[in-house]
C-alpha positions as a printed Julia matrix, in Angstrom:
569×3 Matrix{Float64}:
   0.0    0.0    0.0
   1.42   3.43  -0.97
   1.83   6.33   1.49
  -1.09   8.11  -0.15
  -3.29   4.99   0.14
  -2.29   4.61   3.79
  -3.21   8.24   4.54
  -6.59   7.91   2.85
  -7.15   4.66   4.76
  -6.79   6.47   8.08
  -8.46   9.77   7.15
 -12.07  10.2    8.34
 -14.37  12.42   6.35
 -16.69  14.68   8.39
 -19.83  13.94   6.39
 -19.88  10.18   6.95
 -21.6   10.04  10.35
 -24.09  12.79  11.39
 -23.37  14.05  14.92
 -25.92  13.71  17.67
 -27.81  16.56  19.25
 -25.03  16.99  21.86
 -22.66  18.06  19.08
 -24.85  21.04  18.22
 -25.13  22.0   21.88
 -21.38  21.76  22.43
 -20.67  23.86  19.33
 -23.08  26.53  20.58
 -21.39  26.49  23.98
 -17.97  26.71  22.31
 -19.03  29.77  20.29
 -20.1   31.52  23.49
 -17.38  30.33  25.9
 -14.36  30.75  23.59
 -15.53  34.21  22.52
 -15.72  35.53  26.08
 -11.96  36.13  26.38
  -9.61  38.3   24.34
  -6.36  36.53  25.39
  -5.23  33.88  22.85
  -3.64  31.68  25.53
  -6.87  31.77  27.55
  -8.8   30.77  24.4
  -6.52  27.72  24.05
  -7.01  26.83  27.73
 -10.8   27.1   27.44
 -10.73  24.97  24.31
  -8.84  22.24  26.2
 -11.33  22.49  29.08
 -14.27  22.04  26.69
 -12.88  19.01  24.82
 -11.58  17.26  27.95
 -14.83  15.37  28.64
 -16.25  14.61  25.16
 -12.8   13.87  23.66
 -10.48  12.38  26.34
  -6.84  12.99  25.48
  -3.33  12.69  26.88
  -1.89  15.41  24.68
  -3.17  18.54  22.93
  -1.11  20.95  20.85
  -2.06  23.99  18.79
   0.43  25.08  16.13
   0.61  27.89  13.57
   2.19  27.74  10.14
   4.27  30.59   8.67
   4.59  30.17   4.88
   7.32  32.83   4.81
   9.91  30.7    6.63
   8.2   27.32   6.18
   8.1   26.53   9.9
   5.34  25.08  12.07
   5.52  26.63  15.55
   3.77  25.51  18.7
   1.39  28.08  20.23
  -0.02  25.89  23.01
   0.92  22.5   24.45
  -0.7   20.31  27.12
   0.91  16.9   27.64
   0.15  14.29  30.29
  -1.68  16.78  32.51
   1.04  19.46  32.28
   0.92  22.77  30.39
   4.22  23.12  28.5
   5.8   26.47  27.64
   5.45  26.48  23.82
   8.69  28.49  23.55
  10.61  25.42  24.74
   9.37  23.3   21.83
  11.44  23.69  18.62
   9.66  24.58  15.38
   9.01  21.77  12.91
   9.92  22.31   9.23
   7.09  22.04   6.74
   7.57  19.03   4.44
   5.43  19.57   1.33
   6.72  16.36  -0.26
   7.44  14.38   2.92
   5.44  12.23   5.23
   5.07  14.5    8.23
   1.54  14.32   9.63
   1.34  18.06  10.37
   2.77  18.87   6.94
   0.21  16.61   5.26
  -2.69  18.39   6.98
  -1.29  21.85   6.14
  -0.64  20.84   2.53
  -4.04  19.24   1.85
  -6.21  21.24   4.23
  -7.92  17.98   5.15
  -8.2   16.58   8.69
  -7.42  13.0    9.49
  -7.87  10.5   12.29
  -5.87   7.36  12.88
  -6.39   4.89  15.69
  -3.22   2.99  14.77
  -0.35   5.48  15.05
   2.36   2.83  14.78
   0.93   1.56  11.48
   0.78   5.14  10.17
   4.46   5.66  11.03
   5.48   2.29   9.52
   3.7    3.3    6.3
   6.17   6.15   5.91
   4.8    8.94   8.09
   6.77  11.02  10.54
   5.4   11.77  14.0
   6.96  14.26  16.44
   6.42  13.05  20.0
   6.79  15.45  22.98
   6.8   14.57  26.66
   5.78  16.53  29.77
   9.4   17.74  30.16
   9.25  19.55  26.83
  11.49  17.08  24.96
  10.63  16.44  21.32
  11.8   13.58  19.11
  10.78  12.58  15.57
   9.62   8.97  15.22
  10.01   7.08  11.98
   9.53   3.46  10.89
  12.86   2.4   12.45
  12.31   4.07  15.82
  10.71   2.63  18.94
   6.9    2.75  18.86
   5.21   5.95  20.1
   3.21   6.19  23.31
   0.19   7.51  21.42
  -2.32   5.02  20.03
  -4.78   7.43  18.39
  -4.29  10.86  16.82
  -6.64  13.48  15.47
  -4.99  16.15  13.29
  -7.25  19.04  12.25
  -6.42  22.15  10.19
  -7.08  25.71  11.36
  -8.22  27.8    8.41
  -8.71  31.48   7.7
 -10.6   32.4    4.54
  -9.91  28.95   3.13
  -6.16  29.04   3.8
  -4.58  26.7    6.35
  -2.84  28.78   9.03
  -2.18  26.04  11.59
  -3.38  22.81  13.09
  -4.67  21.18  16.28
  -3.47  17.75  17.39
  -5.25  15.53  19.93
  -3.59  12.3   21.03
  -4.63   9.43  23.26
  -2.34   6.81  24.79
  -5.18   4.61  26.05
  -8.23   4.73  23.82
  -9.46   5.01  20.25
 -11.4    7.96  18.85
 -14.83   7.58  17.31
 -16.26   9.17  14.18
 -18.58  11.36  16.29
 -15.67  12.6   18.43
 -13.76  13.41  15.25
 -16.64  15.45  13.82
 -17.13  17.29  17.11
 -13.42  18.13  17.26
 -13.49  19.55  13.71
 -16.43  21.83  14.54
 -14.84  23.05  17.79
 -11.51  23.72  16.04
 -13.38  26.01  13.63
 -14.77  27.93  16.64
 -11.26  27.98  18.16
  -9.81  29.55  15.02
 -12.49  32.28  14.91
 -12.04  33.12  18.6
  -8.23  33.28  18.34
  -8.49  35.59  15.33
 -10.85  37.88  17.29
  -8.44  37.89  20.25
  -5.47  38.74  18.04
  -7.47  41.47  16.29
  -8.2   42.98  19.71
  -4.51  42.84  20.59
  -3.67  44.54  17.29
  -6.14  47.35  18.07
  -4.57  47.83  21.5
  -1.09  47.78  19.98
  -2.14  50.42  17.46
  -3.49  52.62  20.27
  -0.26  52.15  22.23
   1.75  53.08  19.13
  -0.25  56.29  18.73
   0.36  57.18  22.37
   4.07  56.43  21.95
   4.22  58.68  18.88
   2.55  61.45  20.86
   5.02  60.94  23.71
   7.94  61.21  21.29
   6.49  64.39  19.84
   6.09  65.81  23.35
   9.67  64.88  24.19
  10.91  66.66  21.08
   8.96  69.78  21.98
  10.32  69.61  25.53
  13.9   69.4   24.26
  13.33  72.51  22.18
  11.89  74.25  25.25
  14.94  73.24  27.3
  17.26  74.65  24.66
  15.39  77.94  24.78
  15.6   77.87  28.6
  19.41  77.56  28.48
  19.54  80.51  26.07
  17.61  82.52  28.67
  20.87  82.94  30.63
  22.05  85.42  28.02
  21.72  89.17  28.32
  18.26  89.15  26.64
  17.04  86.35  28.95
  14.05  88.3   30.23
  12.7   89.02  26.72
  13.22  85.46  25.57
  11.66  83.99  28.68
   8.54  86.11  28.31
   8.19  85.05  24.67
   8.31  81.34  25.44
   5.12  79.3   25.41
   6.49  76.89  28.03
   6.63  77.65  31.71
  10.19  78.35  32.88
  11.31  78.16  36.47
  14.91  78.57  37.61
  15.46  77.0   41.05
  18.61  77.8   43.01
  20.64  75.34  45.05
  18.65  76.44  48.1
  15.43  75.22  46.42
  14.0   78.75  45.99
  12.54  80.11  42.74
  14.72  82.7   41.03
  12.93  83.0   37.66
   9.21  82.55  36.92
   8.08  83.61  33.45
   4.66  84.62  32.13
   3.94  81.14  30.72
   4.56  79.67  34.19
   1.94  82.07  35.54
  -0.58  80.98  32.88
   0.05  77.25  33.34
  -0.06  77.26  37.15
  -2.22  80.27  37.99
   0.52  81.44  40.41
   1.64  85.05  39.92
   5.33  85.83  39.49
   5.43  87.98  42.65
   3.94  85.11  44.66
   6.44  82.61  43.25
   9.79  84.43  43.35
  11.82  83.69  46.46
   9.57  80.85  47.63
  10.61  77.24  47.82
   9.56  75.24  44.77
   8.0   72.5   46.92
   5.71  75.16  48.47
   4.35  75.96  45.0
   4.01  72.41  43.67
   2.52  69.73  45.9
   4.45  66.49  45.53
   7.5   68.26  44.11
   9.84  65.93  46.01
   8.62  63.05  43.83
   9.02  65.22  40.72
  12.59  66.05  41.67
  13.4   62.33  41.9
  11.66  61.31  38.65
  12.84  64.16  36.36
  16.48  63.7   35.3
  18.6   66.87  35.31
  20.69  67.11  32.14
  24.19  68.56  32.33
  25.0   71.56  30.07
  25.45  70.41  26.52
  23.66  67.09  27.11
  20.27  66.33  25.61
  17.5   66.68  28.22
  14.7   64.12  28.54
  11.09  65.07  29.23
   9.02  63.35  31.91
   5.25  63.6   32.43
   4.49  64.05  36.14
   1.41  64.93  38.23
   1.65  67.92  40.59
  -0.83  69.67  42.88
  -1.14  73.4   42.2
  -3.61  75.5   44.18
  -5.58  72.4   45.1
  -5.91  71.0   41.58
  -3.93  68.28  39.83
  -1.95  69.17  36.72
  -0.02  66.83  34.47
   3.13  68.6   33.31
   5.74  67.59  30.77
   8.94  68.66  32.51
  12.56  68.84  31.38
  15.4   69.94  33.62
  18.81  71.39  32.7
  21.64  72.2   35.06
  22.95  75.76  34.83
  25.28  78.07  36.72
  22.29  79.71  38.44
  20.78  76.4   39.56
  18.33  74.11  37.77
  16.23  75.34  34.87
  12.84  73.63  34.61
  10.78  73.93  31.42
   7.24  72.62  31.7
   4.15  72.37  29.54
   0.58  71.56  30.61
  -0.44  68.09  29.36
  -3.61  67.85  31.44
  -6.05  68.32  28.56
  -4.02  66.12  26.22
  -3.8   63.37  28.82
  -7.55  63.43  29.39
  -8.04  63.23  25.63
  -5.68  60.25  25.38
  -7.48  58.53  28.25
 -10.83  59.19  26.58
  -9.52  57.74  23.29
  -8.14  54.67  25.05
 -11.39  54.2   27.01
 -13.38  54.55  23.8
 -11.32  51.93  21.94
 -11.41  49.51  24.89
 -15.15  50.01  25.51
 -16.25  49.69  21.9
 -13.95  46.68  21.32
 -15.46  44.97  24.36
 -19.08  45.81  23.52
 -18.8   44.82  19.85
 -16.73  41.67  20.35
 -19.29  39.56  22.22
 -22.28  40.06  19.88
 -20.06  39.81  16.79
 -18.6   36.52  18.02
 -22.08  35.17  18.8
 -23.44  36.22  15.39
 -20.43  34.71  13.61
 -20.63  31.48  15.59
 -24.36  31.04  15.05
 -24.19  31.95  11.35
 -21.23  29.61  10.77
 -23.06  26.78  12.5
 -26.22  27.37  10.42
 -24.19  27.27   7.2
 -22.83  23.8    7.91
 -24.32  21.12   5.65
 -23.35  18.24   7.84
 -25.3   19.12  10.99
 -28.94  18.01  11.26
 -30.83  20.86  12.95
 -34.25  20.56  14.48
 -36.59  23.46  13.87
 -36.17  24.52  17.52
 -32.39  24.55  17.19
 -32.51  26.52  13.96
 -34.86  29.04  15.57
 -32.56  29.31  18.61
 -29.61  30.16  16.35
 -31.63  32.7   14.36
 -32.92  34.29  17.56
 -29.33  34.54  18.78
 -28.32  36.3   15.55
 -31.29  38.67  15.77
 -30.71  39.47  19.45
 -27.0   40.12  19.06
 -27.53  42.12  15.85
 -30.01  44.29  17.78
 -27.38  44.75  20.48
 -24.81  45.77  17.86
 -27.29  48.3   16.48
 -27.94  49.66  19.97
 -24.23  50.14  20.64
 -23.78  51.88  17.29
 -26.8   54.13  17.92
 -25.45  55.13  21.34
 -22.03  56.02  19.93
 -23.55  58.07  17.09
 -25.97  59.86  19.4
 -23.2   60.67  21.92
 -21.1   62.05  19.06
 -24.04  64.17  17.85
 -24.52  65.53  21.38
 -20.85  66.48  21.53
 -21.23  68.4   18.27
 -24.58  69.87  19.38
 -26.28  68.41  16.3
 -29.23  66.71  18.05
 -32.6   68.09  16.96
 -35.11  68.64  19.78
 -38.8   69.32  19.08
 -40.52  71.41  21.77
 -44.2   70.62  22.21
 -46.71  69.83  24.93
 -46.25  66.21  25.96
 -48.48  64.12  28.22
 -45.65  62.74  30.36
 -47.75  60.06  32.07
 -48.96  58.73  28.73
 -45.32  58.39  27.62
 -44.45  56.62  30.89
 -47.27  54.09  30.49
 -46.29  53.37  26.87
 -42.64  52.92  27.87
 -43.41  50.58  30.76
 -45.76  48.5   28.56
 -42.99  48.17  25.95
 -40.36  47.14  28.52
 -42.56  44.84  30.62
 -41.95  41.64  28.56
 -38.17  41.95  29.09
 -38.39  42.56  32.86
 -37.57  39.4   34.9
 -40.44  37.94  36.91
 -38.37  38.46  40.07
 -38.52  42.26  39.63
 -41.65  44.32  40.31
 -42.15  47.29  37.99
 -44.78  49.64  39.39
 -46.17  53.13  38.68
 -47.19  55.89  41.09
 -48.59  58.63  38.88
 -49.6   61.93  40.45
 -51.33  63.58  37.46
 -48.83  66.44  37.22
 -50.01  67.64  33.8
 -48.11  67.98  30.5
 -44.49  69.06  30.03
 -42.66  70.99  27.32
 -40.28  68.69  25.5
 -39.67  66.17  22.73
 -41.9   63.08  23.07
 -39.49  60.65  21.36
 -36.43  61.92  23.24
 -38.3   61.76  26.55
 -39.23  58.14  25.87
 -35.58  57.42  25.0
 -34.53  58.82  28.39
 -37.17  56.79  30.26
 -36.23  53.54  28.49
 -32.6   54.01  29.55
 -33.37  54.9   33.17
 -35.9   52.08  33.69
 -33.63  49.54  32.0
 -30.74  50.6   34.28
 -32.98  50.32  37.36
 -33.95  46.76  36.4
 -30.31  45.78  35.76
 -29.17  46.91  39.2
 -32.15  45.54  41.16
 -31.83  42.33  43.2
 -34.28  39.45  42.98
 -37.5   40.49  44.69
 -36.64  44.17  44.16
 -39.03  46.96  43.23
 -38.58  49.5   40.44
 -40.95  52.42  40.98
 -41.69  55.12  38.37
 -43.5   58.11  39.86
 -44.52  61.64  38.88
 -45.12  64.83  40.83
 -45.73  68.53  40.16
 -43.46  71.22  41.57
 -43.93  74.99  41.25
 -42.89  75.31  37.59
 -41.84  71.86  36.56
 -42.84  68.21  36.44
 -40.65  65.61  38.15
 -40.35  62.01  36.96
 -38.54  59.72  39.43
 -37.18  56.25  38.62
 -36.22  54.45  41.85
 -34.69  51.02  42.44
 -33.67  48.95  45.47
 -30.3   47.95  44.03
 -26.66  48.33  45.05
 -26.73  52.12  45.21
 -23.87  54.46  44.33
 -21.22  55.68  46.74
 -21.06  59.49  47.2
 -17.61  59.68  45.64
 -18.91  58.02  42.47
 -22.18  59.94  42.05
 -20.62  62.88  40.23
 -19.05  60.52  37.7
 -22.06  58.42  36.68
 -23.03  60.97  34.03
 -19.52  61.03  32.51
 -18.9   59.48  29.15
 -17.83  55.79  29.31
 -18.41  55.52  33.09
 -19.58  51.99  33.94
 -20.29  50.14  37.15
 -18.72  46.69  37.52
 -20.72  44.47  35.12
 -20.64  41.61  37.65
 -23.1   43.61  39.75
 -25.69  43.88  36.98
 -28.23  41.53  35.42
 -27.01  42.1   31.89
 -24.06  43.38  29.84
 -22.15  46.32  31.27
 -22.95  48.52  28.27
 -20.92  51.27  26.62
 -21.06  53.68  29.55
 -22.85  56.24  27.36
 -26.46  55.79  28.54
 -26.56  58.29  31.4
 -24.34  60.7   29.48
 -26.91  60.66  26.66
 -29.85  60.97  29.09
 -28.38  64.07  30.71
 -27.63  65.65  27.31
 -31.18  65.07  26.05
 -32.87  66.29  29.26
 -30.77  69.47  29.31
 -31.58  70.18  25.66
 -35.28  69.95  26.56
 -34.71  72.67  29.17
 -34.69  70.24  32.1
 -32.3   68.73  34.61
 -31.29  65.15  35.44
 -30.29  64.48  39.05
 -29.49  61.56  41.33
 -30.18  60.58  44.92
 -28.44  57.42  46.1
 -26.95  55.66  49.07
 -24.59  52.69  48.81
 -26.49  49.47  49.47
 -29.9   51.18  49.57
 -30.77  51.84  45.94
 -30.77  54.85  43.63
 -33.36  57.34  42.39
 -32.86  59.29  39.15
 -34.86  62.52  38.96
 -35.94  64.08  35.65
 -37.24  67.67  36.03
 -38.87  69.14  32.91
 -40.6   72.5   32.48
 -44.36  72.28  32.85
 -46.41  73.16  29.75
């Protein structure tokens, strides 16, 4: 029998035996469970956890193939109950014309299963056996028999191209056709989840690169400022110092300020007369830490900028500081980075939040759609409907996230249109509660206490949008058996709508932040996804544009009440 005939003898085709109903369930669970993490190594670990029971194994390896150098490298290895550092395992050369099992799978793109490893090797194949110590040896026909009795080798594909493989081995048992088909489906989910995780890492790396580029630009500007500060020692120092855009402070060996230019006044809010002659650590809170973290360059040496936080007149400033030694003492050039830092943090928060909120529904949609497209899985009508409902639900969630981001952006640009008309606020409340009632858990009571306050001036659709968000939040943060109460009352010139819950409450220190963009409470304390952190920011923007005010009363552990005050009609 030729090598090719031997390979075809041991290869199992996926369409021969239809999987049972458990296969569909396990694939659905794999799509959800593998997609919940954005760390590739954690994806591999979860994959091993999921296949441990339905596909018992003594060894599991995940490898990637690089066509540029023709090497197959191990990304994850678990052998005899021990996780092996993949860096300790040498790469295996791709053998397009040889008998290597991994090479054959990568070349053909076809999976195979053999329950007689020794026969496969004797037929001309090559098998690389690793032990729990990380030692690897190739086994050929003339070598001692391998420990493994059965092997599954399955390709990992991306857009039809093989990018790696997964190997499952057993020293004690044979693998069945159904186990082989289940493994192939779960490897497809593994590949999709690892690609999502690596895409997330690439996005984070790109954000880090942008921040690094900004830091390098800031350092260059700081070096130029330091050079101008050294030139200030010349006869026209006063004129040059006043023309600089950076704050300049010359500190003598006694720690007292000798020079304080106009830019230093603008940056810090401290007048020159109040600064001169005083110790620098009296002007800047935490200056002792700054002095230790900012290197002082010798004359003629290139200075290096350092971003440091300081307290000035009771407020925190982030300054980019460079220091140069001079005959008069130490020259400090500083620039205010507070606004830029907040912008960078907002950008980073935005990328992290949107990546997190989009990843889960996208993974679920992809997993469900991929499963539905398989020809070899017999779906019942209930299973098909479950998958379609998953796609619809997660697509709706994607649309909601997108709508929130677009609306928040429109609020920032003041492009949101508000219609002012007389609105029956209680009618809007009843309609909103009726619409939300089917999605409220049975363990939560949603009740109304309407006081007939009369109509308000506002935008009916925007008011309903605000109420949906507030009531939905109240339900999320309510415990089982909790009450969510929506009430109305009339004040002198306005109508108040209150949405109260009996949930975890909000600590006083956090209450001022709940309306900030991207602020989110720990998602483990809620009934549903954490969200984008834009809901309350949007609610406040819409209420204010209707001429009203959105407030909060809360106590940690005793629930929260959000108060919407709108002008009476």
